[in-house]
Backbone bond lengths (Angstrom), bond angles and torsions (degrees), N, CA, C in turn:
res aa  C-N    CA-C-N  psi(-1)  N-CA   C-N-CA  omega(-1)  CA-C   N-CA-C  phi
1 X - - - 1.461 - - 1.518 107.65 -
2 X 1.316 115.74 165.33 1.463 120.94 -170.95 1.514 111.59 -135.13
3 X 1.354 113.39 147.10 1.463 120.83 174.34 1.521 106.98 -122.80
4 X 1.300 117.94 134.90 1.436 124.47 174.53 1.515 106.72 -109.44
5 X 1.350 115.66 129.21 1.434 119.12 176.77 1.536 111.67 -160.80
6 X 1.307 116.23 162.05 1.463 119.31 178.99 1.527 110.64 -63.42
7 X 1.314 116.76 143.38 1.477 121.85 -178.40 1.535 111.31 -56.30
8 X 1.335 117.59 -37.43 1.472 119.55 179.77 1.507 112.23 -64.08
9 X 1.344 117.86 -34.74 1.457 122.21 178.97 1.522 110.61 -69.74
10 X 1.333 115.84 -38.13 1.479 119.85 179.14 1.524 108.39 -69.98
11 X 1.320 120.11 -40.43 1.468 121.80 178.86 1.533 110.28 -62.12
12 X 1.321 117.92 -39.62 1.466 120.56 177.30 1.510 109.94 -66.83
13 X 1.328 117.88 -44.27 1.476 121.45 177.37 1.514 111.01 -58.55
14 X 1.321 117.43 -42.03 1.480 120.06 179.68 1.511 111.33 -63.15
15 X 1.318 116.63 -36.28 1.449 121.51 177.99 1.557 111.65 -62.22
16 X 1.356 113.84 -35.73 1.452 120.02 -177.88 1.532 113.71 -96.93
17 X 1.339 117.35 -9.55 1.464 121.33 177.86 1.503 116.17 92.17
18 X 1.344 116.99 -5.78 1.482 118.92 179.06 1.522 109.19 -163.04
19 X 1.319 113.51 151.74 1.475 121.86 173.02 1.508 106.53 -96.79
20 X 1.318 116.71 119.87 1.477 120.08 -177.27 1.515 112.62 -92.06
21 X 1.326 117.59 -14.71 1.459 120.56 172.65 1.526 114.06 131.76
22 X 1.294 112.31 156.49 1.489 121.39 173.71 1.542 107.47 -80.95
23 X 1.318 115.12 178.56 1.441 118.62 174.66 1.511 112.21 -56.20
24 X 1.347 115.94 -44.11 1.458 120.41 179.74 1.524 110.84 -65.93
25 X 1.350 117.44 -39.63 1.442 119.80 178.73 1.547 110.25 -62.92
26 X 1.328 115.51 -47.60 1.481 119.47 -179.93 1.531 111.68 -62.95
27 X 1.290 118.06 -38.76 1.477 122.64 176.47 1.533 110.95 -60.66
28 X 1.322 116.13 -42.86 1.473 120.46 -173.51 1.524 112.79 -87.93
29 X 1.332 118.48 -13.08 1.448 121.02 176.59 1.519 115.42 87.38
30 X 1.318 116.49 11.98 1.489 121.86 176.87 1.484 110.64 -157.56
31 X 1.360 116.61 161.33 1.450 120.84 175.49 1.495 109.14 -86.16
32 X 1.327 115.68 121.47 1.474 122.08 179.01 1.517 108.34 -72.49
33 X 1.306 116.83 131.02 1.463 124.14 174.23 1.518 108.38 -129.88
34 X 1.299 117.05 170.79 1.467 121.99 176.90 1.525 109.27 -134.71
35 X 1.303 115.14 146.90 1.478 122.00 167.69 1.534 106.87 -78.90
36 X 1.304 117.70 162.87 1.454 122.04 -176.75 1.523 112.97 -54.06
37 X 1.357 116.50 -44.65 1.445 118.86 -176.71 1.545 113.51 -72.84
38 X 1.322 116.71 -9.33 1.448 122.58 -179.40 1.540 112.61 -95.75
39 X 1.298 117.95 -12.08 1.465 122.15 -172.59 1.515 113.13 -60.24
40 X 1.325 118.57 -44.65 1.438 119.57 -176.94 1.556 111.98 -58.71
41 X 1.313 115.64 -44.94 1.456 119.12 178.28 1.529 112.57 -65.97
42 X 1.320 116.70 -41.00 1.464 121.23 177.95 1.537 110.12 -61.46
43 X 1.323 116.27 -47.92 1.459 119.53 -177.53 1.539 110.80 -63.74
44 X 1.306 118.23 -41.65 1.470 121.28 -178.97 1.508 110.93 -67.21
45 X 1.321 117.63 -39.87 1.469 121.21 -173.87 1.547 111.71 -78.53
46 X 1.348 117.88 -41.55 1.453 119.98 -169.30 1.525 115.99 -111.85
47 X 1.351 117.81 -15.12 1.473 118.66 -169.58 1.549 113.88 -125.53
48 X 1.278 116.97 9.91 1.498 120.26 179.74 1.525 109.57 -57.03
49 X 1.336 114.79 136.31 1.476 123.70 176.78 1.519 114.19 63.16
50 X 1.328 118.22 22.16 1.458 120.59 175.32 1.532 108.56 -104.78
51 X 1.311 114.04 124.38 1.470 121.45 179.14 1.525 110.13 -88.62
52 X 1.343 113.87 165.89 1.436 123.00 171.57 1.527 113.13 59.81
53 X 1.355 115.18 43.20 1.448 121.26 177.05 1.532 109.81 -97.47
54 X 1.327 113.42 152.98 1.455 121.63 173.24 1.511 110.56 -119.13
55 X 1.304 117.27 146.27 1.450 123.04 168.51 1.539 106.26 -106.65
56 X 1.310 117.04 123.20 1.444 122.09 -176.34 1.508 110.34 -119.58
57 X 1.330 116.57 128.43 1.462 121.32 -175.95 1.545 110.90 -100.78
58 X 1.339 114.32 144.18 1.438 123.25 177.49 1.503 108.77 -137.58
59 X 1.329 116.48 148.51 1.493 120.42 172.30 1.528 107.12 -83.63
60 X 1.296 114.89 127.21 1.481 119.88 178.21 1.514 110.36 -52.77
61 X 1.315 118.17 -42.15 1.466 122.29 -174.81 1.523 111.62 -65.08
62 X 1.334 117.79 -22.88 1.466 121.17 179.62 1.531 112.95 -79.72
63 X 1.325 117.29 -17.26 1.477 119.22 -172.61 1.539 112.31 -88.28
64 X 1.304 118.72 -5.00 1.460 122.02 172.98 1.508 115.43 69.39
65 X 1.328 114.29 -163.80 1.463 119.88 -171.97 1.527 114.24 -71.55
66 X 1.344 118.40 -10.67 1.459 119.85 176.03 1.511 112.98 -74.27
67 X 1.317 117.08 -11.03 1.477 119.76 178.04 1.524 109.91 -86.86
68 X 1.309 115.82 120.56 1.459 122.31 178.03 1.518 110.84 -124.20
69 X 1.301 116.32 141.55 1.483 120.08 174.81 1.517 105.77 -101.60
70 X 1.334 115.01 113.07 1.457 120.82 -172.62 1.517 112.16 -127.30
71 X 1.330 117.62 152.41 1.472 120.68 179.12 1.524 110.51 -60.35
72 X 1.322 114.76 136.51 1.492 119.75 177.75 1.541 105.16 -144.84
73 X 1.333 116.27 -131.58 1.470 122.37 -175.17 1.545 111.03 -47.11
74 X 1.322 115.37 118.16 1.445 119.96 177.47 1.526 114.96 65.53
75 X 1.326 116.52 18.20 1.478 119.93 -179.95 1.527 112.88 81.98
76 X 1.326 118.03 -3.85 1.443 120.66 -179.89 1.531 110.57 -70.13
77 X 1.336 116.71 145.20 1.445 122.77 179.63 1.506 110.78 -78.69
78 X 1.324 116.70 117.61 1.438 124.64 177.72 1.523 110.56 -110.79
79 X 1.359 115.89 146.30 1.476 118.66 176.77 1.542 110.68 -76.85
80 X 1.328 114.38 129.22 1.456 122.71 178.04 1.524 107.17 -126.68
81 X 1.325 117.17 129.14 1.438 120.49 179.24 1.555 110.13 -105.17
82 X 1.311 114.78 118.36 1.455 121.54 178.82 1.531 107.48 -90.05
83 X 1.313 114.20 95.46 1.464 120.09 -177.90 1.536 109.04 133.20
84 X 1.309 116.86 172.71 1.467 120.40 178.64 1.503 112.72 -64.99
85 X 1.324 117.01 153.75 1.444 124.88 178.88 1.528 107.96 -100.13
86 X 1.329 118.46 103.78 1.492 120.55 -176.56 1.515 111.39 -65.74
87 X 1.318 116.65 125.64 1.457 120.51 -176.90 1.512 111.49 -68.32
88 X 1.327 117.93 -27.46 1.474 121.08 179.67 1.524 112.81 -65.10
89 X 1.349 117.14 -16.30 1.459 121.32 -178.33 1.533 112.53 -89.04
90 X 1.334 116.94 -3.92 1.453 119.61 178.57 1.518 110.37 -62.42
91 X 1.312 116.80 133.12 1.476 122.88 178.42 1.500 108.96 -84.31
92 X 1.326 117.14 -41.61 1.461 122.76 175.88 1.515 108.46 -163.47
93 X 1.363 113.56 166.13 1.441 122.08 173.56 1.506 108.85 -136.11
94 X 1.336 116.44 145.20 1.470 121.98 179.43 1.539 109.06 -137.43
95 X 1.303 116.58 136.71 1.476 118.89 174.26 1.529 110.28 -72.13
96 X 1.310 115.95 142.99 1.472 122.36 179.61 1.505 108.67 -104.62
97 X 1.323 115.47 131.12 1.450 121.32 175.26 1.531 108.12 -104.53
98 X 1.324 115.43 150.02 1.426 120.26 -179.98 1.494 112.20 -79.85
99 X 1.351 116.74 138.46 1.433 122.80 174.37 1.521 110.38 -81.03
100 X 1.330 119.14 175.78 1.460 121.62 -177.83 1.526 112.43 -60.26
101 X 1.299 117.82 -23.78 1.484 121.65 -179.92 1.528 111.65 -90.23
102 X 1.344 117.74 1.44 1.466 121.08 -179.39 1.511 114.50 89.80
103 X 1.326 117.59 -5.76 1.464 121.38 179.99 1.524 109.38 -85.76
104 X 1.312 119.23 130.94 1.462 120.46 175.99 1.527 110.24 -59.96
105 X 1.318 115.86 142.46 1.461 123.96 -175.55 1.521 111.02 -105.34
106 X 1.328 115.96 129.55 1.460 122.82 174.76 1.516 107.75 -103.10
107 X 1.305 115.99 130.27 1.457 120.96 174.23 1.543 107.33 -77.04
108 X 1.297 117.38 121.17 1.466 120.41 -173.52 1.520 113.24 -61.34
109 X 1.341 117.97 -26.87 1.461 119.20 179.74 1.532 110.84 -68.88
110 X 1.325 118.44 -18.39 1.488 119.99 175.37 1.492 109.72 -65.02
111 X 1.331 118.98 -29.34 1.462 122.46 -172.68 1.510 112.82 -90.90
112 X 1.318 117.64 -2.52 1.476 121.21 179.12 1.503 110.76 -75.03
113 X 1.296 116.07 140.75 1.479 120.06 178.87 1.515 110.69 -73.51
């Protein structure tokens, strides 16, 4: 599963050992994540024209019982983490560059197992 966030927020989370959530996450009571096939829609809807973003990968199995797949946009099941997101569990992070339409671009080879 993946988390998209500003690099400064990730740097602060790394300093403290966990990401506790964005304003939206805190409002909703869980950390919003996306599966690989959901990233394009998430980036287009929530992150258009935002610079200095990172895509951070996590193994679902590492996140424990706090990870729930729940209906969200269009009834599709999205990963939600109830609790902080430990930075030490990150598998990798990649900077996202904006495409010509202002939507951050994910290199599909990043998502291959």
